[in-house]
TORKOLKE-828855 format. One record per residue: chain; x, y, z of N, C-alpha, C in turn; residue in three letters. Coordinates in Angstrom, 3 decimals. Layout:
BEGIN
<pt><unit>A</unit><n_X>X</n_X><n_Y>Y</n_Y><n_Z>Z</n_Z><ca_X>X</ca_X><ca_Y>Y</ca_Y><ca_Z>Z</ca_Z><c_X>X</c_X><c_Y>Y</c_Y><c_Z>Z</c_Z><code>ALA</code></pt>
...
//
This chain:
BEGIN
<pt><unit>A</unit><n_X>12.762</n_X><n_Y>-12.392</n_Y><n_Z>22.598</n_Z><ca_X>11.629</ca_X><ca_Y>-13.142</ca_Y><ca_Z>22.073</ca_Z><c_X>11.852</c_X><c_Y>-14.617</c_Y><c_Z>22.395</c_Z><code>MET</code></pt>
<pt><unit>A</unit><n_X>10.808</n_X><n_Y>-15.261</n_Y><n_Z>22.866</n_Z><ca_X>10.897</ca_X><ca_Y>-16.681</ca_Y><ca_Z>23.203</ca_Z><c_X>10.234</c_X><c_Y>-17.514</c_Y><c_Z>22.112</c_Z><code>THR</code></pt>
<pt><unit>A</unit><n_X>10.412</n_X><n_Y>-18.818</n_Y><n_Z>22.213</n_Z><ca_X>9.785</ca_X><ca_Y>-19.733</ca_Y><ca_Z>21.261</ca_Z><c_X>8.263</c_X><c_Y>-19.602</c_Y><c_Z>21.328</c_Z><code>THR</code></pt>
<pt><unit>A</unit><n_X>7.741</n_X><n_Y>-19.423</n_Y><n_Z>22.526</n_Z><ca_X>6.298</ca_X><ca_Y>-19.249</ca_Y><ca_Z>22.694</ca_Z><c_X>5.795</c_X><c_Y>-17.983</c_Y><c_Z>22.022</c_Z><code>GLY</code></pt>
<pt><unit>A</unit><n_X>6.585</n_X><n_Y>-16.906</n_Y><n_Z>22.102</n_Z><ca_X>6.217</ca_X><ca_Y>-15.653</ca_Y><ca_Z>21.443</ca_Z><c_X>6.166</c_X><c_Y>-15.833</c_Y><c_Z>19.928</c_Z><code>ASP</code></pt>
<pt><unit>A</unit><n_X>7.144</n_X><n_Y>-16.527</n_Y><n_Z>19.387</n_Z><ca_X>7.187</ca_X><ca_Y>-16.758</ca_Y><ca_Z>17.950</ca_Z><c_X>6.004</c_X><c_Y>-17.613</c_Y><c_Z>17.491</c_Z><code>LEU</code></pt>
<pt><unit>A</unit><n_X>5.666</n_X><n_Y>-18.619</n_Y><n_Z>18.270</n_Z><ca_X>4.524</ca_X><ca_Y>-19.478</ca_Y><ca_Z>17.935</ca_Z><c_X>3.223</c_X><c_Y>-18.667</c_Y><c_Z>17.965</c_Z><code>ALA</code></pt>
<pt><unit>A</unit><n_X>3.078</n_X><n_Y>-17.787</n_Y><n_Z>18.942</n_Z><ca_X>1.875</ca_X><ca_Y>-16.945</ca_Y><ca_Z>19.033</ca_Z><c_X>1.808</c_X><c_Y>-15.984</c_Y><c_Z>17.848</c_Z><code>ALA</code></pt>
<pt><unit>A</unit><n_X>2.947</n_X><n_Y>-15.413</n_Y><n_Z>17.469</n_Z><ca_X>2.997</ca_X><ca_Y>-14.511</ca_Y><ca_Z>16.320</ca_Z><c_X>2.614</c_X><c_Y>-15.263</c_Y><c_Z>15.045</c_Z><code>TYR</code></pt>
<pt><unit>A</unit><n_X>3.150</n_X><n_Y>-16.466</n_Y><n_Z>14.865</n_Z><ca_X>2.806</ca_X><ca_Y>-17.267</ca_Y><ca_Z>13.688</ca_Z><c_X>1.310</c_X><c_Y>-17.562</c_Y><c_Z>13.627</c_Z><code>ASP</code></pt>
<pt><unit>A</unit><n_X>0.720</n_X><n_Y>-17.901</n_Y><n_Z>14.749</n_Z><ca_X>-0.730</ca_X><ca_Y>-18.173</ca_Y><ca_Z>14.774</ca_Z><c_X>-1.519</c_X><c_Y>-16.920</c_Y><c_Z>14.424</c_Z><code>ARG</code></pt>
<pt><unit>A</unit><n_X>-1.071</n_X><n_Y>-15.769</n_Y><n_Z>14.911</n_Z><ca_X>-1.789</ca_X><ca_Y>-14.516</ca_Y><ca_Z>14.675</ca_Z><c_X>-1.731</c_X><c_Y>-14.083</c_Y><c_Z>13.207</c_Z><code>ALA</code></pt>
<pt><unit>A</unit><n_X>-0.672</n_X><n_Y>-14.413</n_Y><n_Z>12.505</n_Z><ca_X>-0.527</ca_X><ca_Y>-13.954</ca_Y><ca_Z>11.130</ca_Z><c_X>-0.890</c_X><c_Y>-15.002</c_Y><c_Z>10.094</c_Z><code>ARG</code></pt>
<pt><unit>A</unit><n_X>-1.127</n_X><n_Y>-16.230</n_Y><n_Z>10.505</n_Z><ca_X>-1.327</ca_X><ca_Y>-17.337</ca_Y><ca_Z>9.580</ca_Z><c_X>-2.518</c_X><c_Y>-17.138</c_Y><c_Z>8.637</c_Z><code>LEU</code></pt>
<pt><unit>A</unit><n_X>-3.648</n_X><n_Y>-16.677</n_Y><n_Z>9.136</n_Z><ca_X>-4.826</ca_X><ca_Y>-16.474</ca_Y><ca_Z>8.291</ca_Z><c_X>-4.571</c_X><c_Y>-15.471</c_Y><c_Z>7.187</c_Z><code>GLY</code></pt>
<pt><unit>A</unit><n_X>-3.944</n_X><n_Y>-14.357</n_Y><n_Z>7.533</n_Z><ca_X>-3.627</ca_X><ca_Y>-13.339</ca_Y><ca_Z>6.539</ca_Z><c_X>-2.611</c_X><c_Y>-13.867</c_Y><c_Z>5.538</c_Z><code>ARG</code></pt>
<pt><unit>A</unit><n_X>-1.609</n_X><n_Y>-14.578</n_Y><n_Z>6.014</n_Z><ca_X>-0.588</ca_X><ca_Y>-15.130</ca_Y><ca_Z>5.122</ca_Z><c_X>-1.212</c_X><c_Y>-16.076</c_Y><c_Z>4.103</c_Z><code>THR</code></pt>
<pt><unit>A</unit><n_X>-2.097</n_X><n_Y>-16.932</n_Y><n_Z>4.562</n_Z><ca_X>-2.772</ca_X><ca_Y>-17.861</ca_Y><ca_Z>3.638</ca_Z><c_X>-3.595</c_X><c_Y>-17.114</c_Y><c_Z>2.606</c_Z><code>ARG</code></pt>
<pt><unit>A</unit><n_X>-4.271</n_X><n_Y>-16.064</n_Y><n_Z>3.024</n_Z><ca_X>-5.084</ca_X><ca_Y>-15.275</ca_Y><ca_Z>2.098</ca_Z><c_X>-4.207</c_X><c_Y>-14.589</c_Y><c_Z>1.048</c_Z><code>ALA</code></pt>
<pt><unit>A</unit><n_X>-3.056</n_X><n_Y>-14.066</n_Y><n_Z>1.458</n_Z><ca_X>-2.141</ca_X><ca_Y>-13.403</ca_Y><ca_Z>0.521</ca_Z><c_X>-1.611</c_X><c_Y>-14.419</c_Y><c_Z>-0.495</c_Z><code>VAL</code></pt>
<pt><unit>A</unit><n_X>-1.228</n_X><n_Y>-15.595</n_Y><n_Z>-0.034</n_Z><ca_X>-0.722</ca_X><ca_Y>-16.633</ca_Y><ca_Z>-0.927</ca_Z><c_X>-1.794</c_X><c_Y>-17.065</c_Y><c_Z>-1.921</c_Z><code>VAL</code></pt>
<pt><unit>A</unit><n_X>-2.998</n_X><n_Y>-17.281</n_Y><n_Z>-1.443</n_Z><ca_X>-4.097</ca_X><ca_Y>-17.700</ca_Y><ca_Z>-2.308</ca_Z><c_X>-4.400</c_X><c_Y>-16.649</c_Y><c_Z>-3.382</c_Z><code>SER</code></pt>
<pt><unit>A</unit><n_X>-4.452</n_X><n_Y>-15.391</n_Y><n_Z>-2.973</n_Z><ca_X>-4.713</ca_X><ca_Y>-14.306</ca_Y><ca_Z>-3.914</ca_Z><c_X>-3.588</c_X><c_Y>-14.191</c_Y><c_Z>-4.935</c_Z><code>THR</code></pt>
<pt><unit>A</unit><n_X>-2.350</n_X><n_Y>-14.302</n_Y><n_Z>-4.487</n_Z><ca_X>-1.207</ca_X><ca_Y>-14.207</ca_Y><ca_Z>-5.399</ca_Z><c_X>-1.234</c_X><c_Y>-15.326</c_Y><c_Z>-6.433</c_Z><code>ALA</code></pt>
<pt><unit>A</unit><n_X>-1.575</n_X><n_Y>-16.526</n_Y><n_Z>-6.006</n_Z><ca_X>-1.664</ca_X><ca_Y>-17.640</ca_Y><ca_Z>-6.953</ca_Z><c_X>-2.756</c_X><c_Y>-17.401</c_Y><c_Z>-7.989</c_Z><code>ARG</code></pt>
<pt><unit>A</unit><n_X>-3.915</n_X><n_Y>-16.991</n_Y><n_Z>-7.517</n_Z><ca_X>-5.045</ca_X><ca_Y>-16.766</ca_Y><ca_Z>-8.423</ca_Z><c_X>-4.726</c_X><c_Y>-15.657</c_Y><c_Z>-9.425</c_Z><code>ARG</code></pt>
<pt><unit>A</unit><n_X>-4.201</n_X><n_Y>-14.551</n_Y><n_Z>-8.941</n_Z><ca_X>-3.884</ca_X><ca_Y>-13.435</ca_Y><ca_Z>-9.834</ca_Z><c_X>-2.692</c_X><c_Y>-13.757</c_Y><c_Z>-10.719</c_Z><code>LYS</code></pt>
<pt><unit>A</unit><n_X>-1.785</n_X><n_Y>-14.562</n_Y><n_Z>-10.225</n_Z><ca_X>-0.636</ca_X><ca_Y>-14.972</ca_Y><ca_Z>-11.021</ca_Z><c_X>-1.041</c_X><c_Y>-15.817</c_Y><c_Z>-12.211</c_Z><code>GLY</code></pt>
<pt><unit>A</unit><n_X>-1.998</n_X><n_Y>-16.705</n_Y><n_Z>-12.026</n_Z><ca_X>-2.479</ca_X><ca_Y>-17.536</ca_Y><ca_Z>-13.137</ca_Z><c_X>-3.074</c_X><c_Y>-16.670</c_Y><c_Z>-14.246</c_Z><code>ARG</code></pt>
<pt><unit>A</unit><n_X>-3.771</n_X><n_Y>-15.633</n_Y><n_Z>-13.856</n_Z><ca_X>-4.351</ca_X><ca_Y>-14.727</ca_Y><ca_Z>-14.850</ca_Z><c_X>-3.253</c_X><c_Y>-13.907</c_Y><c_Z>-15.519</c_Z><code>ILE</code></pt>
<pt><unit>A</unit><n_X>-2.298</n_X><n_Y>-13.427</n_Y><n_Z>-14.726</n_Z><ca_X>-1.243</ca_X><ca_Y>-12.553</ca_Y><ca_Z>-15.249</ca_Z><c_X>-0.346</c_X><c_Y>-13.258</c_Y><c_Z>-16.259</c_Z><code>ALA</code></pt>
<pt><unit>A</unit><n_X>-0.145</n_X><n_Y>-14.557</n_Y><n_Z>-16.129</n_Z><ca_X>0.748</ca_X><ca_Y>-15.268</ca_Y><ca_Z>-17.046</ca_Z><c_X>-0.001</c_X><c_Y>-15.975</c_Y><c_Z>-18.166</c_Z><code>VAL</code></pt>
<pt><unit>A</unit><n_X>-1.277</n_X><n_Y>-15.746</n_Y><n_Z>-18.256</n_Z><ca_X>-2.066</ca_X><ca_Y>-16.361</ca_Y><ca_Z>-19.317</ca_Z><c_X>-1.549</c_X><c_Y>-15.905</c_Y><c_Z>-20.677</c_Z><code>SER</code></pt>
<pt><unit>A</unit><n_X>-1.474</n_X><n_Y>-16.823</n_Y><n_Z>-21.603</n_Z><ca_X>-1.025</ca_X><ca_Y>-16.489</ca_Y><ca_Z>-22.960</ca_Z><c_X>-2.178</c_X><c_Y>-16.087</c_Y><c_Z>-23.865</c_Z><code>ARG</code></pt>
<pt><unit>A</unit><n_X>-3.369</n_X><n_Y>-16.132</n_Y><n_Z>-23.326</n_Z><ca_X>-4.551</ca_X><ca_Y>-15.771</ca_Y><ca_Z>-24.107</ca_Z><c_X>-4.615</c_X><c_Y>-14.254</c_Y><c_Z>-24.280</c_Z><code>SER</code></pt>
<pt><unit>A</unit><n_X>-4.711</n_X><n_Y>-13.824</n_Y><n_Z>-25.535</n_Z><ca_X>-4.840</ca_X><ca_Y>-12.385</ca_Y><ca_Z>-25.800</ca_Z><c_X>-6.132</c_X><c_Y>-11.830</c_Y><c_Z>-25.208</c_Z><code>ARG</code></pt>
<pt><unit>A</unit><n_X>-7.185</n_X><n_Y>-12.623</n_Y><n_Z>-25.266</n_Z><ca_X>-8.465</ca_X><ca_Y>-12.183</ca_Y><ca_Z>-24.716</ca_Z><c_X>-8.367</c_X><c_Y>-11.965</c_Y><c_Z>-23.210</c_Z><code>LEU</code></pt>
<pt><unit>A</unit><n_X>-7.763</n_X><n_Y>-12.916</n_Y><n_Z>-22.499</n_Z><ca_X>-7.611</ca_X><ca_Y>-12.784</ca_Y><ca_Z>-21.047</ca_Z><c_X>-6.754</c_X><c_Y>-11.562</c_Y><c_Z>-20.728</c_Z><code>VAL</code></pt>
<pt><unit>A</unit><n_X>-5.680</n_X><n_Y>-11.376</n_Y><n_Z>-21.469</n_Z><ca_X>-4.802</ca_X><ca_Y>-10.222</ca_Y><ca_Z>-21.240</ca_Z><c_X>-5.564</c_X><c_Y>-8.914</c_Y><c_Z>-21.463</c_Z><code>HIS</code></pt>
<pt><unit>A</unit><n_X>-6.300</n_X><n_Y>-8.839</n_Y><n_Z>-22.554</n_Z><ca_X>-7.053</ca_X><ca_Y>-7.626</ca_Y><ca_Z>-22.876</ca_Z><c_X>-8.107</c_X><c_Y>-7.323</c_Y><c_Z>-21.812</c_Z><code>ARG</code></pt>
<pt><unit>A</unit><n_X>-8.788</n_X><n_Y>-8.362</n_Y><n_Z>-21.358</n_Z><ca_X>-9.794</ca_X><ca_Y>-8.186</ca_Y><ca_Z>-20.305</ca_Z><c_X>-9.144</c_X><c_Y>-7.695</c_Y><c_Z>-19.015</c_Z><code>MET</code></pt>
<pt><unit>A</unit><n_X>-7.974</n_X><n_Y>-8.211</n_Y><n_Z>-18.712</n_Z><ca_X>-7.259</ca_X><ca_Y>-7.799</ca_Y><ca_Z>-17.504</ca_Z><c_X>-6.877</c_X><c_Y>-6.318</c_Y><c_Z>-17.592</c_Z><code>GLN</code></pt>
<pt><unit>A</unit><n_X>-6.329</n_X><n_Y>-5.917</n_Y><n_Z>-18.713</n_Z><ca_X>-5.918</ca_X><ca_Y>-4.523</ca_Y><ca_Z>-18.895</ca_Z><c_X>-7.130</c_X><c_Y>-3.592</c_Y><c_Z>-18.808</c_Z><code>VAL</code></pt>
<pt><unit>A</unit><n_X>-8.186</n_X><n_Y>-3.934</n_Y><n_Z>-19.515</n_Z><ca_X>-9.387</ca_X><ca_Y>-3.095</ca_Y><ca_Z>-19.474</ca_Z><c_X>-10.000</c_X><c_Y>-3.044</c_Y><c_Z>-18.080</c_Z><code>LEU</code></pt>
<pt><unit>A</unit><n_X>-10.007</n_X><n_Y>-4.183</n_Y><n_Z>-17.411</n_Z><ca_X>-10.550</ca_X><ca_Y>-4.218</ca_Y><ca_Z>-16.051</ca_Z><c_X>-9.789</c_X><c_Y>-3.323</c_Y><c_Z>-15.098</c_Z><code>GLY</code></pt>
<pt><unit>A</unit><n_X>-8.463</n_X><n_Y>-3.338</n_Y><n_Z>-15.199</n_Z><ca_X>-7.654</ca_X><ca_Y>-2.492</ca_Y><ca_Z>-14.320</ca_Z><c_X>-7.841</c_X><c_Y>-1.009</c_Y><c_Z>-14.650</c_Z><code>MET</code></pt>
<pt><unit>A</unit><n_X>-7.978</n_X><n_Y>-0.700</n_Y><n_Z>-15.908</n_Z><ca_X>-8.174</ca_X><ca_Y>0.705</ca_Y><ca_Z>-16.296</ca_Z><c_X>-9.516</c_X><c_Y>1.244</c_Y><c_Z>-15.824</c_Z><code>ARG</code></pt>
<pt><unit>A</unit><n_X>-10.511</n_X><n_Y>0.398</n_Y><n_Z>-15.819</n_Z><ca_X>-11.868</ca_X><ca_Y>0.849</ca_Y><ca_Z>-15.482</ca_Z><c_X>-12.251</c_X><c_Y>0.625</c_Y><c_Z>-14.014</c_Z><code>ARG</code></pt>
<pt><unit>A</unit><n_X>-11.401</n_X><n_Y>-0.043</n_Y><n_Z>-13.284</n_Z><ca_X>-11.714</ca_X><ca_Y>-0.330</ca_Y><ca_Z>-11.875</ca_Z><c_X>-11.745</c_X><c_Y>0.967</c_Y><c_Z>-11.070</c_Z><code>ALA</code></pt>
<pt><unit>A</unit><n_X>-12.780</n_X><n_Y>1.176</n_Y><n_Z>-10.294</n_Z><ca_X>-12.835</ca_X><ca_Y>2.366</ca_Y><ca_Z>-9.440</ca_Z><c_X>-11.670</c_X><c_Y>2.364</c_Y><c_Z>-8.449</c_Z><code>PRO</code></pt>
<pt><unit>A</unit><n_X>-11.160</n_X><n_Y>3.540</n_Y><n_Z>-8.165</n_Z><ca_X>-10.034</ca_X><ca_Y>3.675</ca_Y><ca_Z>-7.248</ca_Z><c_X>-10.334</c_X><c_Y>3.043</c_Y><c_Z>-5.892</c_Z><code>ALA</code></pt>
<pt><unit>A</unit><n_X>-11.579</n_X><n_Y>3.095</n_Y><n_Z>-5.452</n_Z><ca_X>-11.937</ca_X><ca_Y>2.528</ca_Y><ca_Z>-4.143</ca_Z><c_X>-11.719</c_X><c_Y>1.012</c_Y><c_Z>-4.124</c_Z><code>SER</code></pt>
<pt><unit>A</unit><n_X>-11.999</n_X><n_Y>0.350</n_Y><n_Z>-5.233</n_Z><ca_X>-11.788</ca_X><ca_Y>-1.099</ca_Y><ca_Z>-5.296</ca_Z><c_X>-10.304</c_X><c_Y>-1.419</c_Y><c_Z>-5.325</c_Z><code>ILE</code></pt>
<pt><unit>A</unit><n_X>-9.541</n_X><n_Y>-0.642</n_Y><n_Z>-6.088</n_Z><ca_X>-8.100</ca_X><ca_Y>-0.860</ca_Y><ca_Z>-6.152</ca_Z><c_X>-7.488</c_X><c_Y>-0.664</c_Y><c_Z>-4.772</c_Z><code>VAL</code></pt>
<pt><unit>A</unit><n_X>-7.886</n_X><n_Y>0.395</n_Y><n_Z>-4.073</n_Z><ca_X>-7.363</ca_X><ca_Y>0.642</ca_Y><ca_Z>-2.712</ca_Z><c_X>-7.730</c_X><c_Y>-0.496</c_Y><c_Z>-1.771</c_Z><code>ARG</code></pt>
<pt><unit>A</unit><n_X>-8.959</n_X><n_Y>-0.996</n_Y><n_Z>-1.889</n_Z><ca_X>-9.396</ca_X><ca_Y>-2.087</ca_Y><ca_Z>-1.020</ca_Z><c_X>-8.548</c_X><c_Y>-3.333</c_Y><c_Z>-1.254</c_Z><code>LYS</code></pt>
<pt><unit>A</unit><n_X>-8.333</n_X><n_Y>-3.668</n_Y><n_Z>-2.525</n_Z><ca_X>-7.550</ca_X><ca_Y>-4.858</ca_Y><ca_Z>-2.860</ca_Z><c_X>-6.093</c_X><c_Y>-4.727</c_Y><c_Z>-2.435</c_Z><code>GLU</code></pt>
<pt><unit>A</unit><n_X>-5.478</n_X><n_Y>-3.593</n_Y><n_Z>-2.729</n_Z><ca_X>-4.071</ca_X><ca_Y>-3.426</ca_Y><ca_Z>-2.374</ca_Z><c_X>-3.908</c_X><c_Y>-3.197</c_Y><c_Z>-0.874</c_Z><code>THR</code></pt>
<pt><unit>A</unit><n_X>-4.901</n_X><n_Y>-2.599</n_Y><n_Z>-0.258</n_Z><ca_X>-4.831</ca_X><ca_Y>-2.341</ca_Y><ca_Z>1.176</ca_Z><c_X>-4.748</c_X><c_Y>-3.601</c_Y><c_Z>2.014</c_Z><code>GLY</code></pt>
<pt><unit>A</unit><n_X>-5.304</n_X><n_Y>-4.686</n_Y><n_Z>1.507</n_Z><ca_X>-5.246</ca_X><ca_Y>-5.949</ca_Y><ca_Z>2.246</ca_Z><c_X>-3.808</c_X><c_Y>-6.401</c_Y><c_Z>2.488</c_Z><code>ARG</code></pt>
<pt><unit>A</unit><n_X>-2.927</n_X><n_Y>-6.012</n_Y><n_Z>1.596</n_Z><ca_X>-1.519</ca_X><ca_Y>-6.377</ca_Y><ca_Z>1.751</ca_Z><c_X>-0.717</c_X><c_Y>-5.221</c_Y><c_Z>2.335</c_Z><code>VAL</code></pt>
<pt><unit>A</unit><n_X>-0.851</n_X><n_Y>-4.038</n_Y><n_Z>1.750</n_Z><ca_X>0.018</ca_X><ca_Y>-2.928</ca_Y><ca_Z>2.103</ca_Z><c_X>-0.336</c_X><c_Y>-2.232</c_Y><c_Z>3.409</c_Z><code>TRP</code></pt>
<pt><unit>A</unit><n_X>-1.561</n_X><n_Y>-2.301</n_Y><n_Z>3.862</n_Z><ca_X>-1.948</ca_X><ca_Y>-1.622</ca_Y><ca_Z>5.099</ca_Z><c_X>-1.822</c_X><c_Y>-2.508</c_Y><c_Z>6.335</c_Z><code>ASP</code></pt>
<pt><unit>A</unit><n_X>-1.152</n_X><n_Y>-3.614</n_Y><n_Z>6.208</n_Z><ca_X>-1.027</ca_X><ca_Y>-4.578</ca_Y><ca_Z>7.294</ca_Z><c_X>-0.010</c_X><c_Y>-4.112</c_Y><c_Z>8.322</c_Z><code>TRP</code></pt>
<pt><unit>A</unit><n_X>-0.291</n_X><n_Y>-4.373</n_Y><n_Z>9.581</n_Z><ca_X>0.689</ca_X><ca_Y>-4.170</ca_Y><ca_Z>10.650</ca_Z><c_X>0.796</c_X><c_Y>-5.480</c_Y><c_Z>11.418</c_Z><code>THR</code></pt>
<pt><unit>A</unit><n_X>1.967</n_X><n_Y>-5.777</n_Y><n_Z>11.944</n_Z><ca_X>2.148</ca_X><ca_Y>-7.024</ca_Y><ca_Z>12.687</ca_Z><c_X>1.216</c_X><c_Y>-7.091</c_Y><c_Z>13.897</c_Z><code>PRO</code></pt>
<pt><unit>A</unit><n_X>0.800</n_X><n_Y>-8.304</n_Y><n_Z>14.271</n_Z><ca_X>-0.036</ca_X><ca_Y>-8.461</ca_Y><ca_Z>15.454</ca_Z><c_X>0.650</c_X><c_Y>-7.850</c_Y><c_Z>16.682</c_Z><code>PRO</code></pt>
<pt><unit>A</unit><n_X>-0.144</n_X><n_Y>-7.187</n_Y><n_Z>17.502</n_Z><ca_X>0.385</ca_X><ca_Y>-6.610</ca_Y><ca_Z>18.733</ca_Z><c_X>0.918</c_X><c_Y>-5.196</c_Y><c_Z>18.567</c_Z><code>GLY</code></pt>
<pt><unit>A</unit><n_X>0.803</n_X><n_Y>-4.635</n_Y><n_Z>17.361</n_Z><ca_X>1.237</ca_X><ca_Y>-3.246</ca_Y><ca_Z>17.151</ca_Z><c_X>0.019</c_X><c_Y>-2.385</c_Y><c_Z>16.891</c_Z><code>THR</code></pt>
<pt><unit>A</unit><n_X>0.237</n_X><n_Y>-1.120</n_Y><n_Z>16.630</n_Z><ca_X>-0.881</ca_X><ca_Y>-0.196</ca_Y><ca_Z>16.376</ca_Z><c_X>-1.691</c_X><c_Y>-0.677</c_Y><c_Z>15.175</c_Z><code>ALA</code></pt>
<pt><unit>A</unit><n_X>-2.976</n_X><n_Y>-0.419</n_Y><n_Z>15.213</n_Z><ca_X>-3.868</ca_X><ca_Y>-0.831</ca_Y><ca_Z>14.135</ca_Z><c_X>-3.530</c_X><c_Y>-0.102</c_Y><c_Z>12.830</c_Z><code>GLU</code></pt>
<pt><unit>A</unit><n_X>-3.672</n_X><n_Y>-0.793</n_Y><n_Z>11.729</n_Z><ca_X>-3.376</ca_X><ca_Y>-0.216</ca_Y><ca_Z>10.413</ca_Z><c_X>-4.385</c_X><c_Y>0.853</c_Y><c_Z>10.042</c_Z><code>ALA</code></pt>
<pt><unit>A</unit><n_X>-3.999</n_X><n_Y>1.766</n_Y><n_Z>9.157</n_Z><ca_X>-4.955</ca_X><ca_Y>2.767</ca_Y><ca_Z>8.674</ca_Z><c_X>-6.158</c_X><c_Y>2.079</c_Y><c_Z>8.038</c_Z><code>PRO</code></pt>
<pt><unit>A</unit><n_X>-7.311</n_X><n_Y>2.579</n_Y><n_Z>8.281</n_Z><ca_X>-8.513</ca_X><ca_Y>2.002</ca_Y><ca_Z>7.692</ca_Z><c_X>-9.040</c_X><c_Y>0.799</c_Y><c_Z>8.452</c_Z><code>GLY</code></pt>
<pt><unit>A</unit><n_X>-8.410</n_X><n_Y>0.433</n_Y><n_Z>9.561</n_Z><ca_X>-8.905</ca_X><ca_Y>-0.659</ca_Y><ca_Z>10.388</ca_Z><c_X>-8.689</c_X><c_Y>-2.044</c_Y><c_Z>9.837</c_Z><code>GLY</code></pt>
<pt><unit>A</unit><n_X>-7.730</n_X><n_Y>-2.216</n_Y><n_Z>8.951</n_Z><ca_X>-7.462</ca_X><ca_Y>-3.544</ca_Y><ca_Z>8.375</ca_Z><c_X>-6.595</c_X><c_Y>-4.358</c_Y><c_Z>9.283</c_Z><code>ARG</code></pt>
//
């Protein structure tokens, strides 16, 4: 691997990396909230969320493949 290859890989993954960081920050703020109401809403929301939405949200992170490899399941 050359320096140019690494730079190209970084450019290819940068958008996804930024999205993962942004989502983690947003969800982290909710997860550490000391408000009982916020906590209760979070628990109820997760229990009632359709499986398709949960798969879509988690798939953005877990179904990822590095640039230049075979496409991830579901076309993500």
